[in-house]
C-alpha positions in Angstrom: 5.4 -4.5 14.5 1.6 -4.6 15.2 2.1 -2.9 18.6 2.4 0.7 17.4 0.4 2.8 14.9 3.5 3.4 12.8 4.4 -0.3 12.9 0.9 -1.2 11.6 1.2 1.4 8.9 4.6 0.2 7.8 3.4 -3.5 7.7 0.2 -2.8 5.8 2.2 -0.5 3.5 4.6 -3.3 2.6 1.8 -5.8 2.0 -0.2 -3.2 -0.1 3.0 -2.2 -2.0 3.7 -5.9 -2.8 0.2 -6.4 -4.1 0.5 -3.3 -6.3 3.8 -4.5 -7.7 2.3 -8.0 -8.4 -0.7 -6.3 -10.0 1.3 -4.1 -12.3 4.2 -6.3 -13.2 2.7 -9.8 -13.1 -1.1 -9.8 -13.4 -1.4 -7.0 -16.0 1.1 -8.5 -18.4 -0.7 -11.9 -17.9 -3.9 -10.2 -18.9 -2.7 -8.1 -21.8 0.1 -10.1 -23.3 -1.0 -13.7 -22.6 -4.8 -13.1 -22.5 -5.2 -14.5 -18.9 -7.5 -12.0 -17.1 -8.1 -14.1 -14.0 -4.8 -12.9 -12.4 -6.0 -9.3 -12.5 -9.3 -10.3 -11.0 -7.7 -12.0 -8.0 -4.7 -9.7 -7.4 -6.8 -6.6 -8.2 -9.4 -7.5 -5.6 -6.7 -8.2 -3.0 -4.9 -5.0 -3.8 -8.2 -3.0 -3.5 -8.9 -4.5 -0.1 -5.3 -3.8 1.0 -5.5 -0.3 -0.3 -8.6 0.4 1.8 -6.9 -1.1 4.8 -3.9 1.0 4.2 -6.0 4.2 4.0 -7.8 3.2 7.3 -4.5 2.5 9.1 -3.0 5.8 7.7 -6.1 7.7 9.0 -5.7 6.0 12.4 -2.0 6.7 12.6 -2.4 10.3 11.6 -5.0 10.8 14.3 -3.0 9.1 17.0 0.3 10.8 16.1 -1.3 14.2 15.5 0.2 14.4 12.0 -0.4 17.4 9.8 -2.0 17.1 6.4 1.4 17.2 4.8 2.7 14.4 7.0 -0.3 12.3 6.2 -0.1 13.1 2.5 3.5 11.8 2.0 2.7 8.1 2.7 -0.6 8.4 0.9 1.0 9.8 -2.3 3.8 7.2 -2.0 1.3 4.4 -1.9 0.1 5.5 -5.3 3.4 4.6 -6.9 4.5 1.0 -7.5 7.6 1.1 -5.2 6.5 4.1 -3.1 5.6 2.2 0.1 9.1 0.6 0.2 10.8 3.9 -0.3 8.8 5.8 2.3 9.2 3.0 4.8 12.5 4.6 6.0 10.8 7.8 6.9 8.2 6.0 9.0 10.5 4.5 11.6 9.2 4.8 15.2 
């Protein structure tokens, strides 16, 4: 999966998407319901780093595949939604 630009984008998308789901559905309830803010600090930092990695890999993939702005915007916008990277994964097949 690491051998192609789209494979790298799909892999980092899955990992980033998982971190987002963990942040929203696990860490945030721990913080606001059970007053345990440490989970948000840890998962939030990991998610932030993975988000930046996703953006960098998306930029690289768009450049190597000569994607239009619209083609690049679809995975970017999908990554803003909690389950977006998993849904868009089908469209990113090599």
